[in-house]
C-alpha positions as CSV (number, residue, x, y, z in Angstrom):
1,M,9.9,30.5,-8.3
2,G,12.2,27.6,-9.3
3,L,10.3,24.6,-7.8
4,Y,12.1,21.3,-8.6
5,L,11.3,17.7,-7.8
6,L,14.1,15.2,-7.1
7,D,13.7,11.6,-8.4
8,Y,16.4,9.2,-7.2
9,G,15.3,6.6,-9.7
10,A,13.2,4.1,-7.7
11,G,10.4,5.8,-5.7
12,N,6.9,6.7,-7.0
13,V,7.3,10.4,-7.7
14,Q,4.5,10.7,-10.3
15,S,1.9,10.9,-7.5
16,L,3.5,14.1,-6.2
17,A,3.8,15.5,-9.7
18,N,0.0,14.9,-10.2
19,T,-0.7,16.6,-6.8
20,L,1.3,19.7,-7.7
21,A,-0.5,19.9,-11.0
22,K,-3.8,19.6,-9.2
23,L,-2.7,22.4,-6.9
24,G,-1.8,24.6,-9.9
25,H,2.0,24.7,-9.4
26,D,4.6,24.4,-12.1
27,F,7.8,22.5,-11.5
28,Q,10.8,21.0,-13.1
29,W,12.7,17.8,-12.5
30,I,16.2,17.5,-11.3
31,S,17.9,15.9,-14.2
32,S,21.5,16.7,-13.6
33,P,23.7,17.9,-10.7
34,A,23.7,21.4,-12.2
35,D,19.9,21.7,-11.7
36,F,20.4,21.9,-7.9
37,H,21.8,25.4,-8.4
38,K,18.8,26.5,-10.4
39,A,16.3,25.4,-7.8
40,T,14.9,27.9,-5.3
41,S,12.7,25.3,-3.7
42,L,13.2,21.5,-3.7
43,I,10.9,18.6,-2.9
44,F,12.4,15.1,-2.5
45,P,9.6,12.5,-2.4
46,G,9.8,8.7,-2.6
47,V,9.2,5.3,-1.2
48,G,11.7,2.5,-1.1
49,A,14.6,1.1,0.9
50,F,17.1,3.5,2.5
51,G,20.1,1.9,0.8
52,S,18.5,2.0,-2.6
53,A,17.8,5.8,-2.2
54,I,21.4,6.6,-1.2
55,D,22.8,4.4,-4.0
56,G,20.4,6.1,-6.4
57,L,21.6,9.5,-5.3
58,V,25.3,8.5,-5.5
59,S,25.0,6.9,-8.9
60,R,23.4,10.0,-10.4
61,G,25.9,12.3,-8.8
62,F,23.1,13.9,-6.7
63,L,24.2,13.2,-3.1
64,E,26.7,16.0,-2.6
65,P,24.7,18.6,-4.6
66,L,21.7,17.7,-2.4
67,R,23.9,18.2,0.7
68,E,25.1,21.6,-0.7
69,Y,21.6,22.6,-1.6
70,I,20.3,22.1,1.9
71,A,23.3,23.8,3.4
72,S,22.6,26.8,1.2
73,G,19.5,27.6,3.2
74,K,17.0,27.2,0.3
75,P,13.6,25.5,1.1
76,Y,13.6,21.7,1.2
77,F,10.6,19.4,1.6
78,G,11.5,15.7,2.1
79,I,8.7,13.0,2.0
80,C,9.2,9.5,3.5
81,I,12.6,8.5,2.1
82,G,13.2,12.2,1.4
83,M,12.9,12.8,5.2
84,Q,14.8,9.7,6.3
85,V,17.9,10.5,4.3
86,L,18.4,13.6,6.5
87,F,19.3,11.2,9.3
88,Q,22.7,9.6,10.0
89,S,21.8,6.1,8.9
90,S,19.2,3.3,8.9
91,T,19.3,-0.2,10.2
92,E,17.5,-1.2,7.0
93,S,20.8,-0.6,5.1
94,P,23.7,-0.5,7.6
95,A,26.3,0.0,5.0
96,S,24.7,3.2,3.7
97,T,25.3,6.6,5.2
98,G,22.7,9.4,5.2
99,L,23.2,13.1,5.1
100,G,23.7,13.3,8.8
101,L,21.8,16.6,9.4
102,I,19.7,15.0,12.2
103,P,22.0,13.1,14.7
104,A,19.8,10.0,15.0
105,V,19.4,6.5,13.4
106,I,16.3,5.2,11.6
107,E,15.3,1.8,13.1
108,E,12.7,-0.9,12.4
109,F,9.4,-0.9,14.2
110,S,8.9,-3.6,16.8
111,S,6.3,-6.2,15.8
112,I,5.7,-7.4,19.3
113,D,2.4,-5.6,19.7
114,K,1.5,-4.7,16.1
115,S,1.8,-5.5,12.4
116,V,4.8,-4.2,10.5
117,P,4.9,-2.3,8.1
118,H,3.0,0.6,9.7
119,M,0.5,0.9,6.9
120,G,-2.5,3.1,6.8
121,W,-4.0,6.4,8.1
122,N,-2.7,7.8,11.4
123,S,-3.0,11.0,13.3
124,V,-0.2,13.4,14.5
125,Q,0.6,15.3,17.6
126,L,2.3,18.6,17.2
127,I,5.2,19.5,19.5
128,D,4.1,23.2,19.4
129,P,0.5,23.6,18.3
130,A,1.2,27.2,17.5
131,N,3.7,26.1,14.9
132,H,1.6,23.8,12.8
133,E,2.8,24.6,9.2
134,G,-0.6,23.5,7.9
135,L,-0.6,20.2,9.8
136,K,-3.8,19.5,11.8
137,E,-4.1,17.0,14.7
138,S,-7.7,16.4,13.8
139,N,-6.7,15.0,10.4
140,H,-5.4,11.6,9.4
141,Y,-2.4,11.1,7.1
142,Y,-1.2,8.1,5.1
143,Y,1.9,6.2,6.2
144,V,3.5,3.2,4.7
145,H,6.9,2.3,6.2
146,S,8.7,-0.4,8.3
147,Y,11.5,1.9,9.6
148,R,11.1,5.0,11.7
149,A,13.0,7.6,13.8
150,Q,12.1,7.1,17.4
151,Y,11.2,10.3,19.3
152,D,13.8,10.8,22.1
153,W,13.1,14.1,23.9
154,N,16.1,13.5,26.2
155,T,18.5,14.1,23.2
156,P,18.2,17.8,22.4
157,E,20.4,17.6,19.4
158,A,17.9,15.4,17.6
159,A,14.7,16.5,19.4
160,Q,15.0,20.1,18.3
161,W,14.3,18.9,14.7
162,V,11.0,17.3,15.6
163,H,7.9,19.1,14.6
164,S,5.3,16.4,15.3
165,T,5.1,12.8,16.4
166,T,2.8,9.8,15.7
167,Q,2.1,6.8,17.9
168,Y,1.9,3.2,16.5
169,G,1.4,0.5,19.1
170,Q,3.3,1.8,22.1
171,E,6.1,3.4,20.0
172,I,6.3,7.2,19.6
173,F,8.1,8.2,16.4
174,V,8.9,11.3,14.3
175,A,6.1,12.2,12.0
176,T,7.5,15.6,10.7
177,V,10.7,17.5,11.1
178,R,11.1,21.3,10.8
179,K,14.2,23.4,11.4
180,G,15.6,26.3,9.4
181,N,14.9,25.7,5.7
182,V,14.1,22.0,6.1
183,F,10.6,20.4,6.4
184,G,10.0,16.7,6.2
185,T,7.2,14.2,6.6
186,Q,7.3,10.5,7.3
187,F,3.8,10.2,5.9
188,H,2.8,10.8,2.2
189,P,0.8,14.1,1.8
190,E,0.3,13.3,-1.9
191,K,-1.6,10.2,-0.8
192,S,-3.4,11.7,2.2
193,G,-6.5,13.0,0.4
194,S,-7.6,16.5,1.1
195,A,-5.6,16.7,4.3
196,G,-2.4,16.1,2.4
197,L,-3.3,18.5,-0.4
198,D,-4.0,21.2,2.2
199,L,-0.6,20.6,3.8
200,L,1.3,20.9,0.5
201,A,-0.8,23.9,-0.5
202,A,0.1,25.6,2.8
203,W,3.9,25.0,2.4
204,L,3.8,26.1,-1.3
205,G,1.7,29.1,-0.5
206,Q,4.2,30.6,1.8
207,P,6.9,33.1,0.5
208,E,10.1,31.2,0.0
209,S,11.7,33.3,2.7
210,S,9.2,31.9,5.2
211,R,9.8,28.4,4.1
212,A,13.5,28.8,4.7
213,S,13.3,30.0,8.3
214,S,12.1,28.1,11.3
215,S,13.3,28.0,14.9
216,P,14.5,24.8,16.6
217,G,11.7,22.8,18.2
218,K,11.1,22.2,21.9
219,C,12.1,19.1,23.8
220,V,8.7,17.9,25.0
221,P,8.0,14.6,26.8
222,R,5.7,12.5,24.9
223,P,4.5,9.4,26.8
224,P,2.4,6.9,24.8
225,K,-1.3,6.9,25.0
226,A,-3.4,3.7,25.7
227,K,-4.3,3.5,22.0
228,D,-2.6,4.7,18.9
229,G,-4.4,6.7,16.2
230,L,-4.2,4.2,13.4
231,T,-7.5,3.7,11.6
232,K,-9.1,0.7,10.0
233,R,-9.0,1.0,6.2
234,V,-11.9,0.5,3.9
235,I,-10.7,-0.4,0.4
236,A,-12.6,-0.4,-2.9
237,C,-11.3,-3.0,-5.4
238,M,-11.9,-3.0,-9.2
239,D,-11.3,-6.1,-11.3
240,V,-10.4,-4.7,-14.8
241,R,-10.5,-6.7,-18.0
242,S,-11.4,-6.1,-21.7
243,N,-14.8,-7.0,-22.8
244,D,-15.6,-8.7,-26.1
245,N,-15.4,-5.4,-27.9
246,G,-11.9,-4.7,-26.6
247,D,-13.0,-2.0,-24.1
248,L,-11.6,-2.0,-20.6
249,V,-14.3,-2.3,-18.0
250,V,-14.7,-3.0,-14.3
251,T,-16.3,-6.4,-13.8
252,K,-17.1,-8.7,-10.9
253,G,-17.4,-12.4,-10.9
254,D,-19.6,-14.8,-9.1
255,Q,-17.2,-17.5,-7.9
256,Y,-14.7,-15.9,-10.4
257,D,-17.1,-16.2,-13.4
258,V,-17.4,-12.7,-14.9
259,R,-19.9,-13.4,-17.7
260,E,-23.6,-12.5,-17.4
261,K,-25.9,-15.4,-17.0
262,A,-29.4,-15.7,-18.6
263,P,-32.3,-15.3,-16.2
264,S,-33.6,-18.6,-14.7
265,E,-37.2,-17.8,-15.8
266,A,-38.0,-19.2,-19.2
267,G,-38.9,-16.5,-21.8
268,A,-37.9,-13.6,-19.5
269,E,-37.0,-10.5,-21.6
270,S,-34.6,-8.2,-19.8
271,L,-31.2,-6.5,-20.1
272,R,-29.7,-9.7,-18.6
273,T,-31.3,-11.7,-21.4
274,R,-29.9,-9.5,-24.1
275,T,-26.4,-9.5,-22.5
276,A,-26.2,-13.1,-21.5
277,G,-22.7,-14.5,-22.0
278,A,-21.2,-11.0,-22.2
279,V,-18.5,-9.8,-19.8
280,R,-20.3,-8.2,-16.9
281,N,-19.8,-4.4,-17.2
282,L,-20.0,-2.4,-14.0
283,G,-18.3,0.8,-15.2
284,K,-15.1,2.3,-16.5
285,P,-12.1,1.9,-14.2
286,V,-11.0,5.5,-14.0
287,A,-14.5,6.9,-13.5
288,L,-15.2,4.4,-10.7
289,A,-11.8,5.1,-9.1
290,A,-12.7,8.9,-9.0
291,R,-16.1,8.1,-7.6
292,Y,-14.7,5.9,-4.8
293,Y,-12.0,8.5,-3.9
294,A,-14.8,11.2,-3.6
295,A,-16.8,8.8,-1.5
296,G,-14.0,8.4,1.1
297,A,-12.2,5.1,0.2
298,D,-9.0,4.8,2.1
299,E,-7.3,2.9,-0.7
300,L,-8.1,1.7,-4.2
301,C,-7.1,-1.6,-5.9
302,L,-7.0,-2.1,-9.7
303,M,-6.7,-5.8,-10.5
304,N,-5.8,-6.8,-14.1
305,I,-7.8,-10.0,-14.6
306,T,-7.9,-10.2,-18.4
307,S,-5.6,-11.8,-21.0
308,F,-3.5,-8.6,-21.3
309,R,-2.0,-9.3,-17.9
310,H,0.4,-11.4,-20.1
311,S,1.1,-8.5,-22.4
312,P,4.7,-7.4,-22.7
313,L,5.7,-4.2,-21.0
314,Q,5.7,-2.2,-24.3
315,D,2.0,-3.1,-24.9
316,Q,0.4,-2.9,-21.5
317,P,-3.0,-1.2,-21.4
318,M,-3.2,-1.1,-17.6
319,L,-0.3,1.4,-17.5
320,A,-2.6,4.0,-19.2
321,V,-5.4,3.2,-16.7
322,V,-3.0,3.7,-13.8
323,R,-1.7,7.0,-15.2
324,A,-5.2,8.3,-15.7
325,A,-6.5,7.1,-12.3
326,A,-3.5,8.6,-10.5
327,E,-4.4,12.0,-11.9
328,E,-7.8,11.7,-10.3
329,V,-7.3,10.2,-6.9
330,F,-5.0,11.1,-4.1
331,V,-5.1,8.0,-1.9
332,P,-2.9,4.9,-2.4
333,L,-3.3,2.8,-5.5
334,T,-2.5,-1.0,-5.5
335,I,-2.1,-2.6,-8.9
336,G,-2.3,-6.4,-9.4
337,G,-2.0,-8.8,-12.3
338,G,0.9,-9.5,-14.6
339,I,3.7,-8.4,-12.1
340,K,6.1,-11.0,-13.3
341,D,9.0,-11.7,-15.7
342,T,7.9,-11.1,-19.3
343,V,9.4,-10.6,-22.8
344,D,8.8,-7.7,-25.2
345,P,8.0,-8.4,-28.9
346,D,11.6,-7.8,-29.9
347,G,12.8,-10.5,-27.5
348,T,13.9,-8.1,-24.8
349,P,13.4,-9.8,-21.4
350,R,11.7,-7.7,-18.7
351,S,12.0,-8.7,-15.1
352,A,9.2,-8.4,-12.6
353,L,11.1,-5.6,-11.0
354,E,11.0,-3.6,-14.3
355,V,7.3,-4.3,-14.7
356,A,6.7,-3.1,-11.1
357,G,8.9,0.0,-11.7
358,A,6.8,0.9,-14.7
359,Y,3.6,0.8,-12.6
360,F,5.2,2.8,-9.8
361,R,6.3,5.5,-12.3
362,A,2.8,5.6,-13.7
363,G,1.4,6.4,-10.3
364,A,0.9,3.1,-8.4
365,D,2.0,2.9,-4.8
366,K,1.9,-0.9,-4.3
367,V,1.9,-3.9,-6.6
368,S,0.0,-7.1,-5.9
369,I,1.4,-10.5,-6.7
370,A,-0.6,-13.7,-6.7
371,T,0.3,-16.9,-8.7
372,E,4.0,-16.0,-8.9
373,A,4.1,-15.7,-5.0
374,V,2.7,-19.3,-4.7
375,Y,5.4,-20.7,-7.0
376,A,8.1,-18.7,-5.1
377,V,7.1,-20.1,-1.8
378,E,6.9,-23.7,-3.2
379,R,10.5,-23.3,-4.5
380,M,11.6,-21.9,-1.1
381,R,10.1,-24.8,0.8
382,A,11.6,-27.3,-1.6
383,R,15.0,-26.0,-0.7
384,A,14.3,-26.4,3.1
385,S,14.0,-29.3,5.5
386,D,10.5,-30.4,6.6
387,A,10.8,-28.4,9.8
388,E,11.7,-25.1,8.2
389,I,10.1,-22.5,5.9
390,G,13.4,-22.0,4.1
391,E,15.1,-19.0,2.6
392,G,14.6,-17.2,-0.6
393,D,17.2,-17.2,-3.3
394,G,16.8,-13.5,-4.1
395,T,15.3,-14.0,-7.5
396,S,11.6,-14.0,-6.9
397,A,9.4,-11.0,-7.7
398,I,8.7,-10.4,-4.1
399,E,12.3,-10.3,-3.1
400,T,13.6,-8.1,-6.0
401,I,10.8,-5.6,-5.7
402,A,11.0,-5.4,-1.9
403,H,14.8,-4.9,-2.1
404,A,14.4,-1.9,-4.4
405,Y,11.2,-0.3,-3.1
406,G,10.9,-1.6,0.4
407,R,8.6,-4.4,1.6
408,Q,5.7,-2.0,2.1
409,A,5.4,-1.8,-1.7
410,V,4.7,-5.5,-2.2
411,V,1.3,-7.0,-1.6
412,V,0.5,-10.7,-2.0
413,S,-3.1,-11.7,-3.0
414,I,-4.0,-15.2,-1.7
415,D,-6.8,-17.3,-3.1
416,P,-7.6,-20.2,-0.8
417,R,-10.5,-22.6,-0.7
418,R,-11.8,-25.0,1.9
419,V,-10.9,-28.7,1.8
420,Y,-13.2,-30.7,4.0
421,V,-11.8,-33.5,6.0
422,D,-13.0,-35.9,8.7
423,R,-12.9,-34.6,12.3
424,S,-10.3,-37.2,13.0
425,Y,-8.0,-35.9,10.3
426,D,-4.3,-36.5,11.1
427,G,-2.7,-35.3,7.9
428,P,0.0,-32.7,7.2
429,Y,-2.3,-29.7,7.8
430,K,-3.9,-30.9,11.1
431,E,-2.6,-27.9,13.0
432,E,-4.6,-25.6,10.6
433,V,-7.9,-27.5,10.7
434,V,-10.9,-25.4,11.5
435,S,-14.2,-26.9,12.7
436,E,-17.8,-25.8,12.9
437,K,-18.8,-24.9,16.4
438,D,-21.1,-27.9,16.6
439,G,-18.3,-30.2,15.2
440,S,-20.3,-31.1,12.2
441,R,-17.6,-30.2,9.6
442,A,-13.9,-29.7,9.6
443,W,-11.6,-28.3,6.9
444,W,-8.2,-26.7,6.1
445,Y,-7.5,-24.0,3.5
446,Q,-5.7,-25.0,0.3
447,C,-4.0,-22.4,-1.8
448,T,-4.7,-22.0,-5.5
449,V,-3.2,-20.3,-8.6
450,K,-4.6,-18.8,-11.8
451,G,-7.6,-17.1,-10.2
452,G,-8.7,-20.3,-8.3
453,R,-8.6,-22.5,-11.3
454,E,-5.7,-24.7,-10.1
455,D,-5.1,-26.2,-6.6
456,R,-1.6,-26.3,-5.2
457,P,-0.1,-28.6,-2.4
458,L,0.3,-25.6,-0.1
459,S,-1.8,-24.5,2.9
460,V,-2.9,-20.9,3.5
461,V,-0.7,-20.6,6.6
462,Q,2.3,-22.0,4.7
463,L,1.8,-19.5,1.9
464,A,1.2,-16.5,4.2
465,Q,4.3,-17.2,6.4
466,G,6.3,-17.9,3.3
467,V,5.6,-14.6,1.5
468,E,6.3,-12.8,4.8
469,K,9.7,-14.5,4.9
470,L,10.3,-13.5,1.3
471,G,9.6,-9.8,2.0
472,A,5.9,-9.1,1.3
473,G,4.6,-6.2,3.3
474,E,0.9,-7.0,3.2
475,I,-1.6,-9.8,2.4
476,I,-4.9,-9.5,0.6
477,L,-6.8,-12.6,1.8
478,N,-9.5,-13.7,-0.5
479,S,-11.9,-16.6,-0.1
480,I,-13.0,-18.6,-3.1
481,D,-15.8,-20.1,-1.0
482,R,-17.2,-16.7,0.0
483,D,-16.6,-14.7,-3.1
484,G,-19.8,-13.2,-4.5
485,T,-22.0,-14.8,-1.9
486,G,-22.7,-11.7,0.2
487,Q,-22.6,-13.9,3.3
488,G,-19.8,-12.0,5.0
489,F,-16.1,-12.4,5.3
490,D,-14.7,-15.8,6.2
491,I,-13.9,-15.1,9.9
492,D,-12.3,-18.4,10.5
493,L,-9.9,-18.0,7.5
494,L,-9.0,-14.4,8.5
495,T,-8.4,-15.3,12.2
496,L,-6.2,-18.2,11.2
497,V,-3.9,-16.1,9.0
498,R,-4.0,-13.0,11.2
499,K,-2.5,-14.9,14.1
500,S,0.1,-16.6,11.8
501,V,1.9,-13.5,10.4
502,H,3.2,-10.1,11.6
503,I,2.4,-8.1,8.4
504,P,-0.9,-6.4,7.8
505,V,-3.8,-8.4,6.5
506,V,-6.7,-7.1,4.3
507,A,-10.0,-9.0,4.5
508,S,-11.6,-9.7,1.1
509,S,-14.5,-11.7,-0.4
510,G,-18.0,-12.1,0.9
511,A,-19.1,-8.6,2.1
512,G,-22.8,-8.1,1.5
513,K,-23.8,-5.4,4.0
514,K,-22.1,-2.8,6.2
515,E,-22.5,-4.9,9.3
516,H,-20.0,-7.4,7.8
517,F,-17.2,-4.8,8.0
518,V,-18.0,-4.2,11.7
519,Q,-17.9,-8.0,12.3
520,V,-14.6,-8.6,10.6
521,F,-12.8,-5.8,12.4
522,E,-14.3,-6.7,15.8
523,Q,-13.6,-10.4,15.5
524,T,-10.3,-10.9,13.5
525,G,-8.0,-7.9,14.1
526,V,-7.3,-7.4,10.4
527,E,-6.0,-3.9,9.4
528,A,-8.3,-3.4,6.4
529,A,-11.3,-4.8,4.6
530,L,-12.0,-4.8,0.9
531,A,-15.1,-5.0,-1.2
532,A,-16.0,-4.8,-4.8
533,G,-19.4,-5.8,-6.1
534,I,-21.5,-4.2,-3.3
535,F,-19.8,-0.9,-4.0
536,H,-20.0,-1.2,-7.8
537,R,-23.7,-2.0,-7.7
538,Q,-24.2,0.8,-5.1
539,E,-25.9,-1.7,-2.7
540,V,-23.8,-0.3,0.1
541,G,-21.9,3.0,0.2
542,I,-18.5,3.6,1.6
543,D,-19.9,6.4,3.7
544,E,-22.5,3.9,5.1
545,V,-19.7,1.4,6.0
546,K,-17.7,4.1,7.8
547,A,-20.7,5.4,9.7
548,A,-21.4,1.8,10.9
549,L,-17.8,1.4,12.0
550,A,-17.8,4.7,13.8
551,T,-21.1,3.8,15.6
552,A,-19.4,0.6,16.7
553,Q,-16.5,2.7,18.0
554,I,-14.0,1.4,15.5
555,K,-11.6,4.1,14.5
556,V,-11.9,5.2,10.8
557,R,-10.9,8.1,8.7
558,T,-13.9,10.4,8.0
């Protein structure tokens, strides 16, 4: 079998390569237009913007050979962008023309009743349950996209391609297409855990003749249900840095201090006494990532918090960590720290886009930006009048990465702290002031940079709305006041930001027990919740968190 993978030059294709290796399938890469004639089965995976994908195919001379390959009747499997290019066009990139096999247009989700991008684990509904192709309605699959093909059963020319649908908010959109030799998924099977592995194994396990023949689908009415199938996500985060011996370890700070402290009891002899002052070591990053994947984490974050976040691209240890982790886990990986403009030892400048691209090619799915996002919003606001957020100039890391890979690939990590004010405060942030229920204290949230070490004249709402305007697709909302306390997430902070933006928000900092996850989902409406120390120290298990959420009738992936 001549199985080939198509890389158009921007999307993360290494994840699928790792998945195929895990499943025991050999493959080759499409490296020239001539390779399309050698392929007997072709998979086109990828994330990114529609226009970038079409431009990448055209610049490499791949677009027409791809069209000819599909017309030849040989099996084709398109993932995310690989499915969307089958359509006529996308409102994301109006000037770009798709392959036009499916006579419909890709359009943006409405954000009236939900966050956009559609990010997380959702279910599917088959058009014909007898024709499942390995897809199961009882499973959840991982989606990350802002644009979708709406399901229109009244248009037979397009509806006959539809194999299954998904609901997000009150919108019904195309989850998979299947007709003739073509199969495509809007979700990412390579990031959908065992459910995705099973789907890929089922497709690859068929004879090629079976993969190349499928009857047109039915035109089935699909009214929206009261609730969609999107689950709440539980995320395990690992802060990675080098210890004093130069080894990479996962650590966790108390109020951002990652070094062990001596016991308070005088003369106490313990491991903590012997390691006082050393970097806190909670395990190796790849081993912990594998453990959390096996435990059922919906996503994993690897945050580079050591000095090598400033390393040039040619000497970046985190790239090796990402490559190794991506071979072990098959859920989304977010990488943070050092996603910015840098310079190699020979003086070669490297843009944030190049740095992000290196991580995507290593196996990352999203990159997280922190300090650089604050500076970008400050510059944007400086160019605007007092009454406006302003406009980006197209040069920030958020903008350049989102343009190439889609906004769903860009996460901004925000580190705010409380600034206490009088109850009569009438300053510039008065609209964001939060008060204790008894009125005893009032405060607003000030943003910081450099891991909380430096305050900036920017409120959390100004930053959140600013990064959304620049093109971020998700916010990780930390709390300097709650970090390491185990007192629970900062509900006031999360509620404030959640109602201020239309993109997904991840709650972070302060989780100490499973009930805190129930509380944050019930009271704030955030899409995901993240924890680190309680998972690293095995004080609370991911399975315990999900069991508590299920008991509270909060939808989770099990």
